[in-house]
Steps between C-alpha positions, in 0.01 A plus 500: 500500500182618666621857486573464123155360442330775689707762319407353159143482595498859613654608168235319306230666711658833442541453135137370452378803687713779354653346173806707592830466304700477826288195626531331158878565491529342844308195381725468197798481738310242712447271205802582272638156602227333290632672193860399564404136564287488180780665296771274640290211408442621141841642444682172387248464222500850375856626572601488138222742409454736795705610799421475869426868555248506207315209645502657843363822358215311324426297806468805721255656257300171534522522878383863497202397277418214730497733806264744323259226406508277807186481722582414858154370572554204267617177658799486285868546588653808345811309415304258282329784308815709469708218365269463202509874433879515532558204273247638251670838481835334440369273229323794328834688487693191372256428221502876387872461425415244221846342571453182302587555133274368230746227407503360850118506521477314165764241620302451826179464320647240264632290794177549702281390210739211435456371862122550491440325172733207565378439855136520377588244228683263726301563822807525718788730600769520232871563503699794349641253247152393386389862466819601329442226238136592457558879437824437320728682744813375673470388871745771621279775347189345664676498838627853453154630396352326812745695712434831318130438527485467875475868559281561209253224615510622859403854403237369257358273766485780755336728235222231440434480873527868572298598205235246592473642851487850362244424235267350760578781749610238742653678792491510879393855531167644617331427164567131520184279472436144590496416129842656450650306799363180350652580163840567660480166662415333174801662339717343770322161465561493125860585554539221763336253266735573212799473732375162624483353142852609415749217437658391825835672457343827384242487778783446761699797373205725497398388857858551631539831329169668576382326818826410673663815364818320403743658238567327180850417626354351820254289302791383269694381810184320631432325168864441412493697176650827382341833572469539115309170475258614774441830309407289186259293700354810663461664162323202360261495791422868470454451120235239570332690775478825295350308208235336714422821698455693176265232371304494832456873500471533116770766505 
């Protein structure tokens, strides 16, 4: 372990001094496991739209960008900085594909607005049946739309966060200022707040998925419901988070 750390430190020192391609390639090999870990985590969500090799290629580009930009003198772990860059590169590639047809986007918007308006009117979480009646859509279509919306909402939520970070030039590179670091923490705090005010079941699913890193199938087994039902709950949670985050950031 000590030898590996010393080797990595030496590579960073060499790359910082020489900016050589050979040193950068060695660093890519040292950290490629980060890309694989992130891709494996994202793959179940995006597998219908992209393949593993494409995500790996995008992730490696993000890793290379992180290596080029990283400042060793900052008191920040490279893994933390690189993870943001890797994920950002992958999300950029996914949204460029414009995989969601207009008809799906319209249906998602209809359901999302139905939830937002009805919950605002009643002051509580509402069921798929209530939303279906409100927007004059059958319950099975609402549930199917929620499942289809999960990937769409996840991409859009990531876009909101990543674009927010980019627009404020929040990064962990040499140009980072105290104000930018505070802004980044505020983004995290806003996100945490909106997770905390989700309905109990949605909050539980989000917590288990993102913080406990459980799969939808594992969450289903824990809650005693089907994987499909967990997907619907997850989608509803993302729908609410995306709406609130967009409002918070005026996106």
